[in-house]
Each structure stands twice: as C-alpha cells, then as structure tokens.
NUZAVO-995968 format. One line per field, with one value per residue: residue number from 1; residue in one letter; x, y, z of N, C-alpha, C, O in turn. Coordinates in steps of 0.1 Angstrom, whole numbers, plus 2048, in hexadecimal, padded with zeros to 3 digits. Layout:
BEGIN
zakol <- NUM/...
vodo <- a/...
nx <- X/...
ny <- Y/...
nz <- Z/...
cax <- X/...
cay <- Y/...
caz <- Z/...
cx <- X/...
cy <- Y/...
cz <- Z/...
ox <- X/...
oy <- Y/...
oz <- Z/...
***
This chain:
BEGIN
zakol <- 1/2/3/4/5/6/7/8/9/10/11/12/13/14/15/16/17/18/19/20/21/22/23/24/25/26/27/28/29/30/31/32/33/34/35/36/37/38/39/40/41/42/43/44/45/46/47/48/49/50/51/52/53/54/55/56/57/58/59/60/61/62/63/64/65/66/67/68/69/70/71/72/73/74/75/76/77/78/79/80/81/82/83/84/85/86/87/88/89/90/91/92/93/94/95/96/97/98/99/100/101/102/103/104/105/106/107/108/109/110/111/112/113/114/115/116/117/118/119/120/121/122/123/124/125/126/127/128/129/130/131/132/133/134/135/136/137/138/139/140/141/142/143/144/145/146/147/148/149/150/151/152/153/154/155/156/157/158/159/160/161/162/163/164/165/166/167/168/169/170/171/172/173/174/175/176/177/178/179/180/181/182/183/184/185/186/187/188/189/190/191/192/193/194/195/196/197/198/199/200/201/202/203/204/205/206/207/208/209/210/211/212/213/214/215/216/217/218/219/220/221/222/223/224/225/226/227/228/229/230/231/232/233/234/235/236/237/238/239/240/241/242/243/244/245/246/247/248/249/250/251/252/253/254/255/256/257/258/259/260/261/262/263/264/265/266/267/268/269/270/271/272/273/274/275/276
vodo <- x/x/x/x/x/x/x/x/x/x/x/x/x/x/x/x/x/x/x/x/x/x/x/x/x/x/x/x/x/x/x/x/x/x/x/x/x/x/x/x/x/x/x/x/x/x/x/x/x/x/x/x/x/x/x/x/x/x/x/x/x/x/x/x/x/x/x/x/x/x/x/x/x/x/x/x/x/x/x/x/x/x/x/x/x/x/x/x/x/x/x/x/x/x/x/x/x/x/x/x/x/x/x/x/x/x/x/x/x/x/x/x/x/x/x/x/x/x/x/x/x/x/x/x/x/x/x/x/x/x/x/x/x/x/x/x/x/x/x/x/x/x/x/x/x/x/x/x/x/x/x/x/x/x/x/x/x/x/x/x/x/x/x/x/x/x/x/x/x/x/x/x/x/x/x/x/x/x/x/x/x/x/x/x/x/x/x/x/x/x/x/x/x/x/x/x/x/x/x/x/x/x/x/x/x/x/x/x/x/x/x/x/x/x/x/x/x/x/x/x/x/x/x/x/x/x/x/x/x/x/x/x/x/x/x/x/x/x/x/x/x/x/x/x/x/x/x/x/x/x/x/x/x/x/x/x/x/x/x/x/x/x/x/x/x/x/x/x/x/x/x/x/x/x/x/x
nx <- 99E/991/972/973/973/95F/96D/96F/961/973/98A/990/991/9A6/9BB/9BC/9C4/9DE/9F6/9F1/9EE/9F4/A09/A15/A20/A31/A45/A50/A59/A6E/A81/A87/A94/AB2/ABC/AC7/ADD/AEC/AF1/B00/B1A/B1F/B29/B3C/B4F/B56/B66/B79/B87/B90/BA4/BB5/BC3/BD6/BF8/C0B/C1C/C10/BF7/BFE/C07/BF1/BE3/BF1/BEF/BD5/BD3/BE3/BD2/BBC/BC6/BD0/BB7/BAD/B98/B86/B94/B87/B6F/B76/B68/B5F/B5D/B48/B38/B37/B2D/B12/B08/B0A/AF6/AE0/ADE/AD9/ABF/AB0/AB1/AA2/A88/A81/A7D/A66/A55/A51/A44/A2A/A1F/A1C/A07/9F2/9EC/9E2/9D5/9CA/9AD/99A/992/9A6/9BE/9BA/9BA/9D3/9E6/9E0/9E3/A01/A0B/A06/A14/A2E/A32/A33/A49/A5B/A59/A63/A7D/A89/A83/A94/AA3/A90/A82/A92/A94/A78/A5F/A59/A3E/A30/A28/A24/A13/9FE/9EA/9D2/9C7/9D8/9F4/A0C/A2B/A4E/A5D/A4F/A3D/A23/A09/9F9/9E1/9C1/9AE/98C/972/95E/941/942/948/934/91D/923/921/906/8FB/905/8F8/8D5/8BB/8A6/88F/893/89D/8BC/8D0/8D2/8DC/8F5/903/923/93F/950/96C/983/979/961/946/929/916/8FE/8D8/8BA/8A4/883/861/855/848/85F/877/896/8A1/8B8/8DC/8E8/901/91D/941/95C/96F/95F/94B/959/964/94B/943/957/953/937/93E/950/93F/92D/916/8FE/901/8F4/8FB/8EC/8E6/8F7/8E6/8C8/8B5/895/877/865/843/83A/839/827/813/827/837/851/85C/862/856/85E/863/87A/88E/88A/89F/8B5/8C6/8C7/8E3/8E0
ny <- 4F3/4D6/4CE/4C6/4A8/49A/48D/469/458/445/44A/464/45A/449/45D/46C/45C/454/44B/433/421/404/401/41B/416/400/40B/420/40F/404/419/41D/409/3F3/3DC/3C5/3D1/3D6/3BE/3B5/3C7/3BF/3A3/3A9/3BA/3A6/391/3A2/3A9/38F/38D/3A2/399/38A/385/39F/397/37F/384/392/37B/36C/37D/37B/360/361/370/361/34A/353/35B/342/335/342/357/374/384/37D/38F/3A2/399/3B1/3C4/3CC/3D7/3F2/3FF/3F5/3FF/41A/41A/414/42B/43F/437/438/453/45D/450/45C/476/473/469/481/493/48C/49D/4B4/4B6/4C3/4DD/4FE/50A/4F8/4E2/4D0/4B6/4B1/4B0/49A/485/489/485/467/45C/462/454/439/439/43E/425/414/41A/416/3F7/3F1/3F8/3F4/3DB/3C4/3CA/3D1/3BA/3AE/3BF/3BF/3BD/3A0/389/386/36C/34C/33A/322/30B/2F6/2E3/2DA/2C5/2B8/2C7/2BB/2AE/2BC/2BF/2B9/2A1/287/283/28E/2A5/29E/2AE/2CC/2C7/2A9/2A9/2B9/2A7/292/29C/2A1/286/27A/284/288/285/299/28F/291/282/27D/269/261/277/27B/265/253/243/22E/225/20C/1FC/206/207/213/229/21E/222/22D/213/20F/210/225/242/24F/243/233/211/1FC/1FD/1E8/1D0/1DC/1DD/1D4/1E8/1FE/1FD/202/21A/22C/228/235/250/254/24E/266/27A/276/269/24F/233/21B/203/1F1/1CE/1B3/1A7/1B2/1CB/1C7/1D6/1F0/1F3/210/231/236/221/20D/1FB/1F9/211/236/255/261/24A/23A/223/21F/219/223/238/235/233/24B
nz <- 0B7/0C3/0D5/0F8/107/120/13E/148/165/16F/164/172/18B/18A/182/199/1AE/1A6/1B1/1BD/1A8/197/180/186/19F/19A/18B/19B/1AF/1A0/19D/1B8/1C2/1C3/1C4/1B4/1A9/1BF/1C7/1B0/1B4/1CC/1C8/1B5/1C4/1D6/1C7/1BB/1D2/1DA/1C4/1CA/1DF/1D9/1CF/1B9/1A5/1A0/196/180/170/16F/15F/146/13F/13A/122/112/10F/103/0E9/0E0/0DD/0CA/0CF/0DD/0F9/119/12A/149/169/177/165/155/169/16C/156/155/16D/165/151/160/172/15E/156/16D/170/15C/160/17A/16E/15D/16E/17E/16C/16D/17D/171/162/16F/169/16A/152/145/13F/158/150/13B/148/159/147/138/14D/150/138/135/147/13E/124/12F/13C/127/11B/12F/133/11A/119/132/13D/13D/155/165/16C/17E/194/19B/1B1/1C8/1CD/1EE/1F7/1F1/1D5/1CA/1B5/1C3/1B2/19F/196/1AF/1AF/1A5/1BF/1D5/1F5/1F4/1F1/1D8/1E5/1ED/203/20C/1F9/1FB/1F7/1FB/218/222/21D/22D/246/246/243/259/26F/27F/268/252/246/22B/20C/20E/20A/1F0/1E3/1EF/1F2/1F1/1E7/200/211/205/1F4/1EB/1F7/1FE/214/22A/228/236/241/231/228/21E/20C/1F5/202/201/1FD/20F/205/205/213/226/224/238/239/233/247/25F/259/257/273/280/279/282/29D/2A4/2A1/2B6/2B3/2B8/2A7/293/27C/261/25E/24C/23C/229/23B/24B/23D/24D/257/255/25F/270/288/28D/2A5/2AA/2A1/29F/2A0/28A/278/27E/28E/2B2/2C1/2B7/29E/27C/265/24E
cax <- 9A1/984/96B/97A/96A/961/976/968/966/97C/998/992/995/9B6/9C3/9BE/9C9/9E8/A01/9EE/9EE/9FE/A13/A1F/A26/A3C/A51/A55/A62/A7B/A89/A8D/A9A/ABF/AC1/ACD/AE8/AF2/AF6/B0C/B23/B27/B31/B49/B5A/B5D/B6F/B85/B8D/B98/BAF/BBD/BC9/BE2/C05/C09/C22/C07/BEB/C05/C09/BE3/BDD/BF9/BE8/BC7/BD2/BE7/BCA/BB3/BCC/BD1/BAA/BA7/B8C/B8C/B96/B7B/B6F/B77/B5C/B5B/B60/B3A/B2F/B37/B22/B05/B06/B07/AE9/AD6/ADD/ACF/AB1/AA9/AAF/A96/A7D/A7C/A77/A5B/A49/A4E/A3C/A1B/A19/A1D/9FA/9EA/9EF/9D5/9CF/9C5/9A2/99B/992/9B2/9C8/9B8/9BE/9E2/9EC/9E0/9EB/A0D/A0E/A06/A1F/A38/A33/A36/A56/A61/A58/A6A/A8C/A90/A7C/A9F/AA8/A85/A7F/A9C/A8E/A6A/A5B/A54/A33/A33/A26/A25/A07/9FD/9DF/9D0/9C2/9E5/9FD/A18/A38/A56/A64/A43/A38/A14/A08/9EF/9D4/9BA/9A3/97D/96B/954/936/941/948/926/916/926/91B/8F7/8F6/907/8EC/8CA/8B8/89A/887/895/8A6/8CC/8D9/8D3/8E5/901/909/92E/947/957/975/98A/970/956/93C/920/90E/8EF/8D0/8B1/89A/876/858/84A/84D/86F/882/89D/8A5/8C8/8E4/8F1/90A/929/94D/961/974/955/944/963/963/93E/941/960/94D/92F/943/955/934/927/909/8FC/901/8F1/8FC/8E4/8EF/8FD/8D9/8BE/8AC/889/870/85B/836/838/83B/81C/810/831/83A/85F/85E/85F/84D/865/863/887/88D/88B/8A9/8BF/8C3/8CD/8EA/8DA
cay <- 4E9/4D0/4CE/4BF/49B/496/481/461/45A/43C/452/46E/454/447/465/472/451/44E/445/426/41C/3FA/406/424/40F/3F8/415/425/405/400/423/41D/3F9/3F2/3CE/3BF/3DA/3D5/3B0/3B4/3CD/3B5/398/3AF/3BD/399/38C/3AB/3A8/385/38E/3AA/393/383/38E/3A6/38E/374/38D/393/36F/368/385/377/354/364/376/357/341/35A/35B/335/330/34A/35D/37F/381/37B/39C/39D/399/3BC/3CD/3D2/3DE/401/400/3F0/409/426/419/415/43B/446/431/43C/461/45E/44C/467/480/46E/469/48F/499/489/4A7/4C1/4B6/4CC/4EC/506/50E/4EC/4E0/4C5/4AA/4B0/4AD/48A/47D/48A/47B/458/45A/464/447/42E/43A/43A/418/40C/41E/40D/3E9/3EE/3FC/3F0/3CF/3BB/3CC/3D3/3AC/3A9/3C7/3BD/3B9/392/387/385/35F/342/338/316/307/2E9/2D9/2D6/2B9/2BC/2C9/2B1/2B2/2C3/2B7/2B4/294/287/280/29C/2A5/29F/2BB/2CF/2BE/29E/2AC/2BA/29B/28A/2A4/29E/278/276/288/285/288/2A0/289/292/276/282/25F/260/283/27C/256/252/237/230/21B/208/1F3/210/206/21E/22A/219/22B/228/20B/215/20F/233/248/257/23F/227/204/1FB/1FE/1DE/1CF/1E3/1D7/1D6/1F5/208/1FF/208/22B/233/228/23F/25B/255/250/273/285/275/264/242/22E/20C/1FE/1E6/1BF/1AF/1A6/1BF/1CE/1C8/1E4/1F2/1F5/21D/23A/233/213/203/1FD/1FA/21D/23F/260/263/23F/236/21A/224/212/22C/23D/22F/23E/250
caz <- 0C3/0C5/0E2/102/108/12D/141/150/173/16F/162/17B/196/189/185/1A7/1B5/19E/1B8/1BE/19B/195/178/18C/1AB/195/185/1A8/1B4/19B/19F/1C4/1C4/1BA/1CC/1AB/1A5/1CB/1C6/1A9/1BA/1D9/1C1/1AD/1CF/1DA/1BC/1BA/1E0/1D8/1BC/1CF/1E9/1D0/1CB/1B0/19B/19D/18F/173/16A/16A/153/13C/13A/133/114/109/10B/0F9/0DD/0DA/0DA/0BF/0D4/0E4/107/11F/132/156/171/179/159/150/172/16B/14C/15B/178/15D/14C/16C/176/155/158/17C/16E/152/169/183/166/158/178/181/162/16E/186/169/15B/17A/165/16B/148/140/146/160/148/132/154/15C/139/137/157/14F/12A/137/14E/135/11A/137/141/11C/118/13A/130/10D/119/13F/142/142/163/16D/170/189/19D/19C/1BF/1C6/1D7/1FC/1FB/1E5/1D2/1C1/1B2/1C7/1A8/197/199/1B4/1A7/1AC/1CE/1DD/1FD/1F1/1EA/1D0/1EA/1EE/20A/209/1F4/205/1F6/204/225/225/21C/238/250/244/246/268/279/27B/25B/254/23E/21D/208/20D/207/1E2/1DF/1F7/1F2/1EA/1EA/20D/210/1F7/1EC/1E4/1FE/201/221/22A/229/242/238/232/21C/21D/1FF/1F4/209/1FB/205/213/1F9/204/21C/227/226/246/23A/232/254/268/256/25E/282/286/277/28D/2AC/2A3/2A2/2C2/2B1/2B9/29A/28E/271/25C/25D/240/234/228/246/248/23C/257/252/255/269/27B/288/290/2B4/2AB/29A/2A6/299/27D/273/280/29A/2BE/2C6/2B1/292/271/25E/240
cx <- 991/97E/973/96E/96B/966/96D/96C/970/98A/99B/997/9A5/9BF/9C5/9C5/9D6/9F6/9FF/9EC/9F8/A0B/A1D/A27/A32/A49/A58/A5D/A6F/A85/A8F/A95/AA7/AC4/ACB/ADB/AF2/AF9/B03/B19/B29/B2F/B3E/B52/B5F/B68/B7B/B8C/B98/BA4/BB9/BC7/BD6/BED/C06/C11/C19/BFB/BF1/C03/BFB/BDF/BE4/BF2/BDC/BC7/BD9/BDC/BBF/BB9/BCE/BC2/BA3/B99/B8F/B8D/B89/B7C/B6F/B68/B56/B5B/B54/B32/B2D/B2D/B14/B01/B02/AFA/ADD/AD4/AD5/AC1/AA9/AA5/AA2/A8A/A76/A76/A69/A4F/A46/A45/A2D/A16/A18/A0E/9F0/9ED/9E1/9CF/9C9/9B7/9A4/99B/99F/9BB/9C6/9BF/9CD/9E9/9EB/9E4/9FB/A14/A10/A10/A2D/A3C/A36/A44/A60/A62/A62/A7C/A92/A88/A88/AA3/A9B/A81/A87/A97/A80/A68/A54/A49/A38/A30/A26/A18/A08/9EE/9DE/9CC/9CE/9ED/A09/A23/A43/A5E/A5D/A40/A29/A13/9FE/9E0/9CF/9B0/994/97A/960/947/936/940/93A/91B/918/921/90C/8F4/8FC/901/8DF/8C2/8A9/88E/88A/89E/8B4/8D4/8DA/8DB/8F3/909/916/937/94F/961/97A/981/962/94A/935/91A/902/8E4/8C4/8A8/88D/86E/853/850/859/879/886/8A0/8B4/8D0/8ED/8FB/917/935/953/969/96B/94D/94D/965/957/93D/94D/95A/941/932/949/94B/92B/919/908/8FA/8FE/8F0/8F5/8EE/8F2/8F2/8D2/8B6/89C/880/867/84E/834/83C/832/819/81B/837/849/865/85B/856/852/867/872/885/891/89A/8B6/8BB/8CB/8D7/8E5/8E2
cy <- 4E5/4D0/4C4/4B3/49B/48B/476/460/452/443/45D/466/44F/451/46C/468/44B/447/436/41D/412/3FC/412/420/407/401/41C/41B/400/40C/423/411/3F7/3E3/3C7/3C5/3D7/3C7/3AE/3BB/3C4/3AB/39C/3B4/3B1/393/397/3AC/39B/385/396/3A4/38D/38A/394/39D/382/376/38C/387/36A/370/381/369/357/367/36A/34E/346/359/34E/32E/339/352/36A/37C/383/389/399/39F/3A6/3C8/3D2/3D5/3EC/404/3FE/3FB/417/427/41A/424/440/442/436/44D/465/45C/456/474/480/471/479/497/496/496/4B5/4C1/4C0/4DA/4F4/50B/502/4E6/4D3/4B7/4A8/4AC/49E/481/47F/483/46B/455/458/458/43A/42D/437/42C/40F/40E/415/3FE/3E7/3F1/3F8/3E3/3C5/3BD/3CD/3C4/3A9/3B3/3C6/3B6/3AA/391/383/377/359/33E/329/313/2FB/2DE/2D5/2CB/2C1/2BF/2BE/2B7/2BC/2BA/2B3/2A7/293/286/28E/29A/2A4/2AE/2BF/2CB/2B0/2A0/2B0/2B0/291/28F/2A0/28F/274/27A/286/28C/28E/29A/288/286/27B/276/25E/26A/281/26E/257/247/238/223/216/200/1F9/20B/214/220/225/223/225/21F/212/212/21C/238/251/252/234/21D/207/1F8/1F1/1DB/1D6/1DA/1DB/1E3/202/209/206/217/232/232/232/24D/25D/258/25E/27D/282/26E/254/23A/220/20A/1F2/1D8/1BE/1AD/1B2/1C1/1CD/1D4/1E6/1F7/204/223/238/226/208/205/1FE/208/22A/249/262/256/239/22D/222/222/21D/231/235/239/240/259
cz <- 0C3/0D4/0EB/107/119/131/148/15D/177/16E/16A/188/196/189/191/1B0/1AD/1A5/1BB/1B3/199/18C/17F/197/1A7/190/190/1AE/1AE/19C/1AC/1C7/1BC/1C3/1C3/1AA/1B5/1CB/1BD/1AE/1C5/1D4/1BC/1B9/1D4/1D2/1BC/1C8/1E0/1D0/1C1/1DA/1E3/1D0/1BD/1A4/196/194/182/16C/166/15E/146/134/135/128/10D/105/101/0EC/0D7/0D6/0CE/0C2/0DB/0F4/10F/128/140/15C/175/16F/154/15C/170/160/14E/166/170/158/155/170/16C/154/162/177/166/157/171/17A/163/164/17F/177/162/175/17E/162/164/177/166/160/140/148/14F/15A/141/13D/158/151/137/141/154/144/12D/13E/146/12B/124/13A/134/119/123/136/123/111/128/144/146/151/16A/173/17B/194/1A2/1AC/1C0/1D1/1E5/1FF/1ED/1E3/1CA/1C0/1B8/1BF/19F/19E/1A2/1AC/1AE/1B7/1D7/1E7/1FF/1EB/1E1/1DA/1EF/1F9/206/204/1FC/203/1FD/212/22A/225/227/246/251/247/253/272/276/26E/25C/24B/22F/219/204/207/1F7/1DC/1E4/1F8/1EC/1ED/1F9/20E/204/1EF/1E7/1EA/200/20E/221/22D/232/23A/23C/225/219/210/200/1FA/1FF/201/207/206/1FA/210/21B/22A/236/244/23A/23F/25F/264/259/26A/287/284/280/29B/2AF/2A7/2AE/2C0/2B4/2AC/299/282/26D/25C/24E/236/234/234/242/246/246/251/24F/25E/275/27E/28D/29D/2B5/2A6/2A1/29D/28A/276/274/28D/2A7/2C4/2BF/2A4/289/26C/250/239
ox <- 987/985/978/963/976/965/964/977/977/993/9A6/99F/9AD/9C9/9D0/9CB/9D8/9FE/A08/9E8/A04/A16/A29/A32/A3C/A54/A64/A68/A78/A91/A9A/A9C/AA7/ACF/AD6/AE4/AFE/B05/B0E/B24/B35/B3B/B48/B5D/B6B/B73/B87/B98/BA3/BAE/BC5/BD2/BE0/BEC/C00/C0B/C1A/BF6/BEA/BFD/BF9/BD9/BDE/BF0/BD8/BBE/BD5/BDB/BBA/BB1/BCE/BC0/B97/B90/B9A/B87/B81/B86/B6A/B5F/B4A/B59/B54/B26/B22/B24/B0B/AF5/AF9/AF3/AD3/AC8/ACA/AB8/A9D/A9B/A9A/A81/A6A/A6C/A61/A44/A3B/A3F/A25/A0A/A14/A0A/9E6/9F0/9D6/9C4/9C3/9B7/9AD/9A3/9A4/9C1/9D0/9C7/9D2/9F2/9F5/9EA/A01/A1E/A18/A15/A35/A48/A3C/A4A/A6B/A6E/A67/A85/A9E/A86/A87/AA5/A9B/A7E/A82/A96/A7C/A6F/A4B/A4A/A43/A34/A28/A10/A12/9E6/9E6/9CE/9CD/9EC/A0E/A24/A42/A65/A62/A40/A25/A1B/9F9/9D5/9D6/9AA/992/97F/95A/940/92C/938/935/911/90F/91D/907/8E9/8F7/902/8DD/8C4/8A1/884/884/8A6/8B7/8DE/8E4/8E1/8FC/914/916/935/953/95C/977/982/95A/940/93C/919/8FA/8E7/8C4/8A5/88C/874/84B/85A/85C/884/87F/8A2/8BA/8CB/8F7/8FD/91C/934/94F/96A/96E/949/948/968/957/936/94B/95B/940/92D/947/94E/923/911/913/8F0/905/8E7/8F5/8FA/8EF/8F3/8D4/8AE/898/882/861/84E/82D/842/836/81B/817/83C/84D/872/852/850/84B/86E/876/87C/89B/89F/8C1/8B0/8D5/8D5/8E5/8DE
oy <- 4ED/4D2/4BA/4B6/49D/481/47B/463/455/441/461/46B/451/450/471/46C/43F/440/42E/411/415/3F9/412/424/407/3FD/41D/41E/3FB/409/428/412/3FA/3E2/3C3/3BD/3D8/3C6/3A7/3B4/3C2/3AA/395/3B1/3B0/390/392/3AF/39B/37F/394/3A9/38C/396/38D/39D/37C/36E/387/387/365/36B/383/368/350/362/369/34B/33F/355/34D/325/337/352/36B/373/38C/38D/38E/3A5/3A7/3D3/3DD/3D7/3F1/40C/405/3FF/41F/431/420/428/445/44B/439/453/46E/463/459/47B/489/477/47C/4A1/49C/499/4C0/4CB/4C4/4E2/4F0/510/503/4E6/4CB/4AE/49D/4A2/497/478/475/47A/464/44A/44E/453/431/422/42F/428/404/405/40F/3F9/3DC/3EA/3F8/3E2/3BE/3B3/3C9/3C3/3A1/3AD/3CC/3AD/3A7/396/37E/374/35D/33D/326/317/2F2/2D2/2CB/2C8/2CC/2B9/2BA/2C2/2C2/2AE/2AC/2A2/29E/288/297/28F/2A9/2B8/2B8/2CB/2AD/299/2AC/2B2/289/287/29D/28D/26B/275/281/298/28A/2A1/281/281/27C/278/258/269/285/26D/25C/242/243/218/21B/1FF/1F3/20B/21E/215/228/22D/219/222/21A/212/21C/233/258/258/22D/21E/210/1F1/1EE/1E4/1D8/1D1/1E5/1E9/20D/214/20F/21E/23D/23A/236/256/268/260/263/287/28B/26E/24E/23D/219/20F/1E9/1D7/1C7/1B1/1BC/1B7/1D2/1DD/1DC/1FE/206/21E/238/21E/1FD/20F/204/20A/22A/245/263/258/233/230/22B/22B/21D/230/22F/245/236/25E
oz <- 0C3/0DE/0E6/10B/11E/12B/14F/161/181/176/16B/190/19F/190/194/1BA/1AD/19F/1BC/1B5/199/191/17F/19A/1AD/191/18F/1B2/1B3/19C/1AD/1D1/1B0/1C8/1C7/1AB/1B4/1CE/1C1/1AE/1C6/1D7/1BD/1B7/1D7/1D7/1BC/1C7/1E4/1D4/1BE/1DE/1EA/1CF/1B4/199/18B/18D/179/162/15B/155/13B/128/12C/121/101/0F9/0F9/0E3/0CB/0CE/0CA/0BA/0E0/0FA/10B/12D/144/157/178/173/14F/15A/173/163/149/166/173/159/152/172/16F/152/161/17A/168/155/170/17F/166/163/183/17B/15B/174/184/15D/15E/17F/163/161/135/154/14D/15E/141/139/15B/152/134/13D/155/143/128/13A/147/129/120/13B/135/114/121/137/122/10B/12A/151/14F/158/175/17F/183/19F/1AC/1B1/1B8/1DC/1E7/20A/1E1/1ED/1C4/1C8/1B5/1C2/197/1AA/19F/1A2/1B9/1B7/1E0/1E5/208/1E2/1DF/1D4/1F4/1FA/1FB/20A/203/20D/204/218/235/22B/22B/24F/25B/24E/258/27D/26A/26B/264/24A/228/222/1F8/1FF/1F2/1D1/1DD/1FD/1E0/1F9/1FC/20C/1F9/1E3/1E2/1E2/204/214/217/234/236/22E/246/21A/210/20B/209/1FB/1F8/20D/203/1FE/1F3/216/210/232/23C/24F/23F/243/266/26D/25E/26F/293/28D/286/2A3/2BA/2AF/2B2/2C9/2B2/2A6/2A0/27B/274/25A/245/22A/23C/237/238/24D/249/247/245/267/280/275/290/2A0/2BF/2A7/2A8/293/280/26B/26A/295/2A6/2CB/2C5/29F/28D/26D/248/22F
***
C-alpha cells in the first residue's frame, strides 16, 4: 500500500458539510418528491372514474369498437390510459430504494480503521459517482421532480419576449443620471459639461454651458429647441434651483472672475446660476 496523500482543506470542508452539497441536496430532493407521480395517479383515477360511471354494456361495446378499429388500421391496439401507471410506479420504487442505499453508504466511510484523509476522500468520491449514476439512469424522471426557482429572472439587456409587458424604452443609465445631478446643482469649477453633455429632446439639443473667457471654460453650445428648454426647466424646477437659460444668441463673455461688477466670486452672474 502506497503512502496516504494528505487531504486538502477544501475536500475536508466538503466532506464535513456533505449534506449541504448541491449534488447531495438534488438527490435527496428526488427521493422525497413524488409530485409527478401524484399528478399521474390523479389523472388516471379521474379517467377511470369517468369510465366506471358508464353502464357495463356500453363499456363492452366501446372495447369491441377499439379492437375493430385497430384491426382495420393494421396497427396494434392502443394502450389504455392507466395501463402503464403501474410499471412507472414500480420503476420509481426501485429507483428510490437504490438511491436511499447509496446515500446511506456515505456514512460507512467513517470507519475507525480508515485514516482521516481516506474517509473524506471516500465520501466525496462516492457522492460524485452516485450523482453520475443518478444523471444517467434517472434524469428523465429527475427533470420533472427538480425544484423550480422561487422567482423569475430575465436580462434587462435582452429583447422583450412576445407578449411581455416590458417595452423597448429603457430608463436612463447610472452615468446619465449622475451627469444630470452634477449639472443641475452648483458646479465646483471643473469642466463637467464636456463629459456629461448628452442629447436632450427629440432634436438632440445639448445643455448650455456657462459662458466665460477663463481657462478651461467652453462657450455656449448653441440655441436650445423648445423641447430641450422645456426638459431642462422641468429638471431645474424639480431640484429647486433657480434656472436661467441663455437666450437664442450666444451670451457675451465676461471679463473674468475678478473685476466684473455683474459676476460673483466664482465668475457666475449674481442674478442666478447658469445651467452647466
């Protein structure tokens, strides 16, 4: 026998918390869930109950007609709706019995004559092999018993599916909302207009910048359309700021921050602040 390789910390952690392993939880859910079988039994009992209510001579005539149609069409007689239920239930009972035995085998690895490293390695390897066998032989039934997510997910970037209540219109992105909040309030003197300018309204008008001849200042970007002016006024009124939009013509440049009787300490008009 070769030397025993020390088990890794990840394998030891997985072996100790094996009941919380996703594969183990999926197999335990399959053993304890029989929702699909219950639906089949309920449907079979309903169809059987409807047939039992008919008179016996009617049922005999229906059986003769079924055999005659199968002979005329040269095809085997169709199987009844409840004939394959017993075979399916027997297969499920055998599958559950084997799954319980395999799950119980994970506890046998805690033998006293085995080293600790071998115990954790045997438990994890046994679960992996058991899950492979489970996917190969029971996946047809396991897909129907698999637990569904408790919520619905969708990608906001994907196109809405047919019949969806989502529209093609999208809300402003986080960067656009941040730029609007920066331009609607007092500016710190940095040139935010060059980075945050974006089309406003149907005609693509841009927000006006503060006039000035100082270094780092941009001139007005031009006249605004009526739709753009209305949009900017609505934004300013909601934020409680006094908004003065430039006229249709370019506003005259001020001499500078100092020496202008019509400008304040920050170079802005005393009557209000420009929308920058």
